VEXTI-309046 format. One record per residue (C-alpha): residue number from 1; x, y, z. Coordinates in nm, 2 decimals. Layout:
N
NODE  minu      xx      yy      zz
NODE   NUM       X       Y       Z
...
***
This chain:
50
NODE  minu      xx      yy      zz
NODE     1    1.90   -2.26   -0.60
NODE     2    1.91   -1.89   -0.64
NODE     3    1.58   -1.90   -0.82
NODE     4    1.42   -2.09   -0.53
NODE     5    1.55   -1.84   -0.28
NODE     6    1.42   -1.55   -0.49
NODE     7    1.08   -1.71   -0.53
NODE     8    1.06   -1.78   -0.15
NODE     9    1.15   -1.42   -0.08
NODE    10    0.89   -1.29   -0.32
NODE    11    0.63   -1.52   -0.16
NODE    12    0.72   -1.40    0.19
NODE    13    0.71   -1.03    0.08
NODE    14    0.41   -1.00   -0.14
NODE    15    0.15   -1.27   -0.04
NODE    16   -0.10   -1.32    0.23
NODE    17    0.07   -1.64    0.33
NODE    18    0.40   -1.47    0.37
NODE    19    0.26   -1.20    0.60
NODE    20    0.08   -1.47    0.80
NODE    21    0.41   -1.67    0.82
NODE    22    0.59   -1.37    0.97
NODE    23    0.30   -1.31    1.21
NODE    24    0.28   -1.67    1.33
NODE    25    0.66   -1.69    1.37
NODE    26    0.66   -1.36    1.57
NODE    27    0.38   -1.44    1.82
NODE    28    0.15   -1.73    1.76
NODE    29   -0.09   -1.63    2.04
NODE    30   -0.13   -1.28    1.89
NODE    31   -0.19   -1.43    1.55
NODE    32   -0.47   -1.65    1.68
NODE    33   -0.63   -1.35    1.86
NODE    34   -0.61   -1.14    1.54
NODE    35   -0.81   -1.40    1.34
NODE    36   -0.54   -1.58    1.15
NODE    37   -0.61   -1.95    1.10
NODE    38   -0.28   -2.06    1.25
NODE    39   -0.33   -2.44    1.22
NODE    40   -0.42   -2.43    0.85
NODE    41   -0.14   -2.18    0.77
NODE    42    0.12   -2.38    0.96
NODE    43    0.02   -2.69    0.77
NODE    44    0.06   -2.51    0.44
NODE    45    0.39   -2.35    0.54
NODE    46    0.53   -2.69    0.65
NODE    47    0.41   -2.86    0.34
NODE    48    0.57   -2.60    0.11
NODE    49    0.89   -2.61    0.30
NODE    50    0.91   -2.99    0.29
***
């Protein structure tokens, strides 16, 4: 379980998907306006978390 938490933290900290996840979670409208593909990234995030 600790390894999964560490891996998740590393993904959020050092990958594009992690940065986008923080951006989408902070303000989805601003993410859309900044050019992030919110729909595709939300699908990937939900798939990985499931």
